[in-house]
C-alpha positions as a printed Julia matrix, in Angstrom:
409×3 Matrix{Float64}:
   9.75  100.61  -47.31
   7.75   97.43  -47.19
   6.51   96.59  -43.71
   5.86   92.98  -44.61
   7.96   90.18  -43.17
   8.62   86.71  -44.49
  10.42   83.83  -42.73
  13.67   85.37  -44.03
  15.0    88.77  -42.87
  13.3    91.78  -44.4
  15.1    94.76  -45.84
  14.11   97.86  -43.92
  14.4   101.14  -45.78
  16.79  103.4   -43.9
  16.34  107.13  -43.53
  18.19  108.14  -46.68
  20.19  111.38  -46.91
  18.3   114.19  -48.59
  19.25  117.49  -50.21
  18.7   119.7   -47.19
  17.01  118.5   -44.02
  13.2   118.71  -44.04
  11.87  121.38  -41.7
   9.44  119.08  -39.9
  11.06  116.39  -37.73
   9.36  113.11  -36.93
   8.19  113.13  -33.31
   8.32  109.75  -31.51
   6.99  109.05  -28.02
   8.32  105.87  -26.37
   5.98  104.32  -23.78
   7.41  101.88  -21.21
   5.94  100.39  -18.03
   9.0   101.21  -15.88
  12.62  102.25  -16.28
  15.07   99.93  -14.57
  18.09   97.97  -15.8
  16.4    95.41  -18.06
  17.4    94.64  -21.61
  14.46   96.45  -23.22
  15.14   99.61  -21.19
  18.84   99.58  -22.08
  17.99   99.14  -25.76
  15.6   102.11  -25.6
  18.2   104.32  -23.93
  20.78  103.44  -26.6
  18.23  104.24  -29.29
  17.31  107.58  -27.75
  20.92  108.65  -27.33
  21.97  107.22  -30.69
  19.23  108.96  -32.65
  19.92  112.23  -30.81
  23.57  112.02  -31.87
  22.45  111.08  -35.37
  20.35  114.26  -35.55
  23.5   116.31  -34.88
  25.85  114.46  -37.21
  23.63  113.61  -40.2
  22.35  116.99  -41.23
  20.97  115.68  -44.51
  18.6   113.12  -42.89
  15.2   113.8   -41.43
  15.6   114.37  -37.71
  13.83  112.27  -35.08
  12.6   114.16  -32.0
  11.86  111.78  -29.13
  10.11  111.7   -25.78
   9.67  109.03  -23.12
   6.66  108.28  -20.92
   7.23  105.91  -17.98
   3.87  104.7   -16.7
   5.03  103.5   -13.29
   8.43  104.32  -11.81
  12.1   104.07  -12.63
  15.62  104.05  -11.31
  16.58  107.66  -10.6
  19.9   107.41  -12.41
  18.27  106.0   -15.55
  15.45  108.57  -15.42
  18.03  111.37  -15.11
  19.98  109.89  -18.02
  16.79  109.88  -20.06
  15.88  113.45  -19.09
  19.34  114.65  -20.06
  18.55  113.71  -23.67
  14.78  113.92  -24.28
  11.57  115.14  -22.59
  10.59  112.5   -20.03
   7.38  111.95  -18.08
   7.18  109.58  -15.08
   3.52  109.06  -14.2
   4.21  107.06  -11.03
   1.11  104.91  -11.4
   0.86  101.49   -9.77
   0.32   98.59  -12.13
  -3.35   99.06  -13.11
  -5.78   96.35  -12.1
  -9.15   98.0   -11.56
 -10.85   99.76  -14.44
 -11.1   103.06  -12.58
  -7.36  103.17  -12.05
  -6.68  102.06  -15.63
  -8.85  104.79  -17.11
  -6.97  107.34  -14.98
  -3.71  105.99  -16.4
  -5.06  106.15  -19.95
  -6.16  109.75  -19.44
  -2.75  110.74  -18.03
  -1.04  109.08  -21.0
  -3.4   110.86  -23.38
  -2.45  114.18  -21.75
   1.22  113.41  -22.34
   0.48  112.67  -26.0
  -1.41  115.93  -26.32
   1.53  117.83  -24.8
   4.18  116.15  -26.96
   2.14  115.78  -30.17
   3.9   112.65  -31.47
   3.69  111.43  -35.04
   4.51  107.9   -33.83
   3.74  106.38  -30.43
   6.0   103.4   -29.74
   4.64  101.0   -27.09
   7.73   99.01  -26.18
   6.32   96.0   -24.28
   3.08   94.03  -24.42
   2.23   95.26  -20.91
   1.68   98.81  -22.24
   0.08   97.93  -25.58
  -3.5    98.22  -24.35
  -3.07  101.54  -22.51
  -1.15  103.04  -25.43
  -3.71  102.06  -28.05
  -6.57  103.43  -25.96
  -4.74  106.68  -25.21
  -3.71  107.19  -28.84
  -7.27  106.81  -30.07
  -7.89  107.15  -33.78
  -6.0   110.33  -34.54
  -5.37  110.64  -38.28
  -1.91  112.15  -37.69
  -0.79  109.7   -34.98
   0.61  106.24  -35.74
   0.93  103.44  -33.17
   3.9   101.06  -33.26
   3.82   98.03  -30.95
   7.03   96.13  -30.27
   7.75   92.68  -28.84
  11.15   92.16  -27.23
  10.71   88.75  -25.61
   8.91   86.76  -22.94
   9.14   86.95  -19.18
   7.62   83.46  -18.77
   6.88   80.49  -20.99
   3.2    79.98  -20.18
   0.86   80.81  -23.05
  -1.37   83.81  -22.36
  -4.87   83.08  -21.11
  -7.56   83.36  -23.76
  -8.73   86.87  -22.71
  -5.18   88.16  -23.09
  -4.75   86.23  -26.34
  -7.9    87.82  -27.77
  -6.73   91.24  -26.57
  -3.31   90.85  -28.21
  -4.98   89.86  -31.47
  -7.22   92.93  -31.36
  -4.28   95.21  -30.53
  -2.14   93.83  -33.37
  -4.94   94.54  -35.85
  -5.52   98.0   -34.4
  -1.86   99.08  -34.55
  -0.25  100.66  -37.62
   2.76   98.35  -37.31
   4.18   95.64  -35.03
   7.93   95.3   -34.52
   9.74   92.1   -33.52
  13.45   91.65  -32.76
  13.82   88.24  -34.45
  12.25   86.3   -37.31
  11.13   83.65  -34.81
   9.33   86.25  -32.71
   7.73   87.78  -35.8
   6.46   84.4   -36.97
   5.03   83.76  -33.5
   3.19   87.09  -33.52
   1.63   86.33  -36.91
   0.8    82.72  -36.01
  -0.54   83.15  -32.47
  -1.77   86.74  -32.39
  -2.98   86.99  -36.0
  -0.93   90.12  -36.63
  -1.34   91.21  -40.26
   1.87   90.16  -42.03
   1.82   93.4   -44.01
   2.2    95.4   -40.79
   5.04   93.37  -39.29
   8.64   94.63  -39.12
  11.68   92.67  -37.99
  14.69   94.63  -36.73
  17.15   92.61  -34.61
  18.87   94.25  -31.67
  22.32   95.77  -32.05
  25.37   96.29  -29.88
  27.87   99.11  -29.41
  30.94   97.47  -30.92
  33.25  100.21  -29.62
  32.18   99.65  -26.03
  32.03   95.86  -26.33
  35.27   94.88  -28.01
  38.04   92.32  -27.51
  40.92   93.14  -25.2
  43.88   94.63  -27.06
  46.37   93.19  -24.58
  46.68   90.96  -21.54
  46.87   94.06  -19.34
  43.55   95.34  -20.68
  42.03   91.9   -20.24
  42.85   91.99  -16.53
  41.73   95.57  -15.91
  38.45   94.63  -14.19
  38.32   94.64  -10.4
  36.05   91.69   -9.72
  36.88   91.3    -6.01
  37.16   87.52   -6.54
  40.82   87.17   -5.51
  41.22   84.52   -8.22
  44.53   84.03  -10.02
  44.59   85.48  -13.49
  45.14   82.05  -15.0
  41.81   80.64  -13.76
  39.5    79.64  -16.64
  36.56   82.04  -16.35
  33.06   81.61  -17.77
  30.67   84.59  -17.72
  26.88   84.7   -17.8
  24.85   87.93  -17.92
  21.2    87.45  -16.96
  18.46   88.58  -14.63
  18.05   85.93  -11.94
  14.52   84.92  -12.91
  13.11   81.49  -13.88
  13.08   82.0   -17.65
  16.87   82.52  -17.65
  17.25   78.99  -16.19
  20.35   79.73  -14.13
  19.6    76.68  -11.98
  20.38   74.49  -15.0
  23.68   76.31  -15.44
  24.66   75.75  -11.81
  23.83   72.05  -12.14
  26.01   71.93  -15.25
  28.75   73.84  -13.47
  29.06   71.11  -10.85
  30.04   68.77  -13.69
  32.41   71.35  -15.18
  34.38   71.79  -11.95
  34.92   68.02  -11.71
  36.71   68.07  -15.09
  38.22   71.59  -15.11
  39.54   72.24  -11.58
  39.93   75.91  -10.76
  37.35   77.1   -13.3
  35.2    80.01  -12.16
  31.66   81.01  -13.14
  30.69   84.69  -12.96
  26.94   85.35  -12.71
  26.46   89.0   -13.67
  22.98   90.26  -12.82
  20.49   90.2   -10.0
  16.92   89.19   -9.38
  14.39   87.65   -6.99
  15.83   84.13   -7.27
  19.35   84.99   -6.14
  18.99   83.49   -2.64
  17.59   80.22   -4.04
  20.4    79.99   -6.61
  23.07   80.65   -4.0
  21.53   77.88   -1.88
  21.6    75.54   -4.89
  25.29   76.24   -5.46
  26.02   75.43   -1.8
  23.96   72.25   -1.98
  25.87   71.09   -5.07
  29.17   72.03   -3.38
  30.27   74.36   -6.14
  29.61   77.65   -4.36
  33.33   78.45   -4.06
  33.65   78.59   -7.85
  30.32   80.35   -8.56
  30.6    84.1    -7.99
  27.4    86.15   -7.84
  28.58   89.58   -8.99
  25.15   91.21   -9.0
  24.21   94.07  -11.32
  27.34   95.71  -12.69
  28.22   98.79  -14.69
  31.54   97.34  -15.91
  30.23   94.44  -17.99
  32.46   95.28  -21.01
  35.58   94.9   -18.84
  34.22   91.73  -17.23
  33.57   90.17  -20.63
  37.07   91.06  -21.79
  38.41   89.21  -18.74
  36.33   86.07  -19.42
  37.35   83.07  -21.51
  33.86   81.91  -22.5
  30.23   83.08  -22.33
  27.23   80.89  -21.55
  23.47   81.56  -21.51
  21.05   78.75  -20.51
  17.75   80.61  -21.09
  14.48   78.83  -21.78
  13.59   81.61  -24.24
  15.32   84.55  -25.91
  13.98   86.62  -28.77
  17.26   88.43  -29.53
  19.56   88.35  -26.53
  21.5    91.54  -25.84
  23.86   89.56  -23.59
  24.73   87.18  -26.44
  25.33   90.12  -28.8
  27.6    91.8   -26.24
  29.62   88.63  -25.67
  30.01   88.01  -29.42
  31.07   91.63  -29.98
  33.73   91.13  -27.29
  35.09   88.2   -29.28
  33.94   85.46  -26.92
  32.79   82.04  -28.0
  29.2    81.55  -26.79
  27.44   78.45  -25.51
  23.66   78.97  -25.47
  20.45   76.99  -25.54
  18.79   76.65  -28.93
  15.6    78.53  -28.08
  13.63   81.35  -29.67
  15.7    83.47  -32.0
  19.11   82.49  -30.61
  19.9    80.34  -33.64
  19.56   83.5   -35.75
  22.6    84.91  -33.92
  24.74   81.8   -33.45
  25.74   79.53  -36.3
  26.56   76.1   -34.91
  30.31   75.5   -34.66
  31.07   78.67  -36.6
  30.27   81.52  -34.23
  29.34   79.5   -31.14
  27.76   76.34  -29.81
  24.02   75.64  -29.42
  22.65   72.93  -27.13
  19.17   71.66  -26.33
  17.44   73.56  -23.5
  17.1    72.18  -19.97
  19.97   69.7   -20.52
  22.62   70.35  -17.88
  24.72   67.48  -19.22
  24.89   68.9   -22.75
  25.58   72.38  -21.41
  28.43   71.05  -19.26
  29.93   69.05  -22.14
  29.99   72.08  -24.43
  31.59   74.29  -21.77
  34.19   71.64  -20.93
  35.12   71.12  -24.58
  35.64   74.82  -25.24
  37.57   75.42  -22.02
  39.91   72.59  -23.0
  40.27   73.74  -26.63
  41.67   77.26  -26.7
  42.25   77.17  -30.44
  38.6    76.37  -31.19
  37.44   78.9   -28.61
  39.52   81.63  -30.22
  38.33   80.76  -33.73
  34.66   80.88  -32.69
  35.16   84.17  -30.86
  36.82   85.87  -33.81
  34.09   84.68  -36.17
  31.47   85.92  -33.7
  33.03   89.39  -33.65
  33.11   89.54  -37.46
  29.46   88.48  -37.64
  28.42   91.23  -35.22
  30.32   93.89  -37.15
  28.6    92.81  -40.37
  25.05   92.34  -39.12
  24.45   93.99  -35.73
  26.49   97.19  -35.67
  24.72  100.07  -34.0
  24.76  102.54  -36.91
  22.85  100.18  -39.18
  20.32   99.56  -36.42
  19.82  103.29  -35.83
  19.25  103.87  -39.56
  16.72  101.0   -39.64
  14.77  102.37  -36.67
  14.82  105.91  -38.06
  13.56  104.59  -41.39
  10.62  102.88  -39.7
   9.61  106.04  -37.83
   9.87  108.21  -40.96
   7.9   105.73  -43.06
   5.12  105.43  -40.48
   4.86  109.19  -40.12
   4.52  109.55  -43.88
   1.79  106.93  -44.29
């Protein structure tokens, strides 16, 4: 498998079936800062559970034994879900700031590595890159994989952090990005060696996220909105943080309600800016049609109930929410930022608009709400695209192939 990446997608060698499973599995330790309901954490949990199932069903492939180390804390339900599948350590450390505390964290992480004896240590966000590289040291039988899943803010890192990222990218055995755009950024800004870069886009469980088979199934979700079933419904799944730009969506929604009376916007997710966004909806006099649903466990059913999906983010590397909506057969309106254009083909699988333009966002939503035929065509094409390019089995094989190849280097 070549680890190099060009501006076009790379072909990742998958873990090929072999005549009899090798006796030595590849041991992978995932390192995360915390374990809550974010996109990166949900992706890691799907990978852990998917590769564990793969070990049981694909007897002729090299097995992947995994562990998880959470440096700070996590949601108890998610930690229990993790522990039910793989060995899990929760160190409970506060975010390190002073060197004394950081060295204690590094030593604790090194102890976990010594206990688990991983072949590959996978640092899953930039916030744990430094601690992971220091803890891993220069063991000849231990490979370090750094991954970049996206940004939490748009500001460029200060020069000390920029220099640190460049050093870490050169020190690692491989760097993984979830989109070609993100991979190009890592090479351009952080001087990551192109020969060590891997691009594997996110995937989606297409059995869990699927179109409704009937009108009854479409209405199965209890949303507690007391809205008639005929109301045009637009869904958005996002953490309520600045980079998701929900304020722009609410400003656009005011324009939508003036043209499409009775339309309803579901905001699925929570975050520190919820109070400010609710106040904005009241100020724009569209609060009766904007429903803050908070964090939900029934997002597949909610998406099946929706007519359209919208995401106004200022940046996305490879949005899980967009993948889930497309897999459900929804037309998607999203801002043309980051790697989103790698998922959505304009006017074929969705609609892309310029970021921070509430007027363009509103126009696209209005057009698709008024044109059911176009909306349906885009949604069906989106579902086909996901099945061909982002199905979970292919993603699991790609990830397993990376771990096996790194362990063999």
